[in-house]
N, C-alpha and C positions, 0 to 999 in steps of 0.2 A: 531461436532464429536470429541471424545476424542481420545487419542493415542491408548487406548485398542480397541475401536471400529474400528479405522483405521487398526490396525493389524488383527482384525477379518475380516474385509472386503478384506483384501489381501488373506486371507486363503480362504474365500468363492469364490473370483474370480478365484483363481488357482484351486479350486475344481471344479467349473463349467466348466472350460476349459478342465480339465482332465476327466470329466464325458463322457463316450461313449454312455451310455444308455439314456433314455429319461430324459429330464431336467425339472425343475420346471420353472414357470413363472418368479420367482425371479432370477434364474440362467440365464435365457435368457436376462433378463433386465441387469444383471451385465455384461454379455458378450457384449451386445450392447452398454453399456454406458462407461465402464472402460476397461483399461489395466493395467497390472503390469509392471513396468519399473524398471530395476536395475540400480542404479547409485553408483559406487565405492563399490559394494557389499551390498548396502542397497536397499531394495525393496520399491518402492514408486508407488502410484496410480496416473495414468494419465487419461485424457479423451480419449475416443476412437477416433482414427484418421482414416480417410478414406484412406490416402496414407502415406507412411513412411516419406515423405517430408513435411507433415503438421506440423505446430508448436506444441510443447508438452505444455500442460496445466496441471499443477500438482494440486492434491487435498491436501489441507493443514489441518492437525489437529488443533483443537482451541488452543492447548498449544503452537503451533509454529506460530501463527498468528502474534503476536507482532514482532518476530524476522524476519518473512517474510516481514512485512511492513517496517522494519527498513532497510532490504536489499534493497527493492525497493527504499526507500528514498535516500539511497546512490547511487544506480545505476543510478538515474536519475540526479544526481548532485545537490541535495538539492534545487530543483526547486520549490516545493510547493504542496499543497494538491490535486489539480485537476489533475496534471500530475501524481502524485503518484497513484491516483485512476485509471487512465488509464493504467499505468505500471502493477499494481497488477491485473487488469482484463485481460490483455493480456496474463500473464504467469501462472495465477493460477485460477482453475475452480471455487472454492468456495469464492474467494476474489473478489466479484463483487460489484457493486454499491449498491445493495440491502443489502448485508451483511455489507459492509464498508460504513457506512454513513458519512456524513461530520462531525457529531459530534464525531464519534469514531476517525477519523483522526485528528480532532482538539485536542482531548484528548491525542492521541499519541504525536502530536507535542508539546503540553503543558508539558507533563511529561518527554518527552525525550529532555535532554539538548543537543542540537547540536551546537557546537562552530561555525561552518561554517554558519549555519543559523542565529546565533546571529550577527555574523560579517556583514552579508548581511542586516539584519534588521538596524543595526546601520548606515550603509551607506545610506539607504533610508530615514532616518529620516531628517526632515527639520530643518535646523538651522536658528535661527533668528539673523540677523546681524543689527547692527546700521546703519541707513542710513545717519543721520546728526551727525557729531562729536561733535557739540556744545551742543547737547541734551543728557542727561544722561538716558533717557528711551529706551526701546527696542522695540519701535513700528515701523511698516513699514510706515505707513502714518503719518508723523510728523505733518501734518496739523490738525489732530484730537487730538493731544496731548496738555494738559493744558499749558505745558511750552512753546509752540509756540503761543498760544493764547494772551499772554501778550504783 
């Protein structure tokens, strides 16, 4: 859904709510499925809630998906792809596991250079240390090394 379609949907939802006469099937669907929620003067579409205390799940236009994924990535503390998928599906209606596949998140993580994630990966790398100081090789099992067979 593009931003234009998103804005059009907001207009349709508000018109459906304002209609006092008979409504079309689409209008009933929109009223049953969505609500318009205003945040800091900006109207956003959220999923219909049964009660006011239910969590809000926003609908995100395609142009804002990258920024939304980036925000989720930062909010969870740079913890990884699977947690990011869970976080996105908790807060956003259309950012589900079906839309955001592992390939899309892998692309996101590949093209977004995150300094904290790089530091974390560097810490996880295994460093090979010399076991025997007499040997100049960097093998773990010096018994298999040619220099120890002599």
